[in-house]
C-alpha positions in Angstrom: 28.9 110.4 -15.1 26.4 112.6 -15.4 24.7 113.7 -11.9 21.5 112.5 -11.8 23.8 108.7 -12.7 26.0 109.7 -10.0 22.9 110.5 -7.5 21.3 107.1 -8.3 24.5 105.7 -7.8 24.5 107.8 -4.4 21.4 106.9 -3.0 21.6 103.2 -3.6 25.1 103.6 -2.2 23.1 104.7 0.9 20.0 102.3 0.8 22.2 99.6 1.3 24.0 100.9 3.7 21.2 101.4 5.6 19.9 98.6 5.2 23.2 96.5 6.2 22.7 99.2 9.4 19.3 97.9 10.2 20.3 94.4 10.1 23.6 94.8 12.3 20.7 96.2 14.8 18.1 93.3 14.2 21.5 91.3 14.9 22.7 92.1 17.7 18.8 92.8 19.3 18.2 88.9 18.7 22.1 87.7 19.8 20.9 90.4 23.2 17.4 87.9 23.4 19.3 85.3 22.7 22.1 85.6 25.3 19.2 86.4 28.0 17.5 83.4 27.1 21.0 81.3 27.4 21.1 82.9 30.9 17.8 81.7 32.1 18.7 78.7 30.6 21.9 78.5 32.8 20.3 79.6 36.1 17.1 77.0 35.3 20.0 73.9 34.6 21.9 75.2 38.4 18.8 75.6 40.2 17.6 72.1 39.3 21.0 70.6 40.0 21.2 72.2 43.3 17.7 70.7 44.1 18.7 67.5 43.1 21.9 67.8 45.3 19.7 68.9 48.6 17.2 66.2 47.8 19.6 63.6 47.5 21.7 65.0 50.8 17.9 64.9 52.6 17.5 60.9 51.3 20.8 60.3 52.2 20.0 61.8 55.8 16.7 59.6 56.0 17.9 56.6 55.0 20.6 57.0 57.6 18.2 58.0 60.7 15.5 55.1 59.2 18.9 52.5 59.7 19.6 54.3 63.2 15.9 53.5 63.9 15.5 50.7 63.0 18.4 48.8 64.6 17.3 50.6 68.1 14.1 48.8 67.5 15.5 45.3 66.4 17.7 45.9 69.7 14.3 46.7 71.8 12.3 43.8 70.4 15.2 41.5 71.6 15.2 43.1 74.8 11.4 42.4 74.6 12.1 38.7 74.0 14.4 38.4 76.3 12.2 39.5 79.0 9.1 37.5 78.3 11.5 34.6 78.3 12.4 35.7 82.1 8.9 36.1 82.8 7.6 32.3 81.7 10.5 31.0 83.1 10.2 32.6 86.6 
């Protein structure tokens, strides 16, 4: 092999190595970008789950208060009916 053939072959190898390095670097950047995207999506999912749980908790509390207030109202309505009967009878 003469020197020019060796030089050409070496240059081709160097070019291939450089392309490989560039490809590796671009893949690392893409992986990093995708990792950030996945992390952000996980955060959004976690926030949505927490918001849903908080909503359900508040809804449960509201329903409990609603039941208590309904029972109070029914009790007072019953007392009112009794008082009206007493007034009409007495």
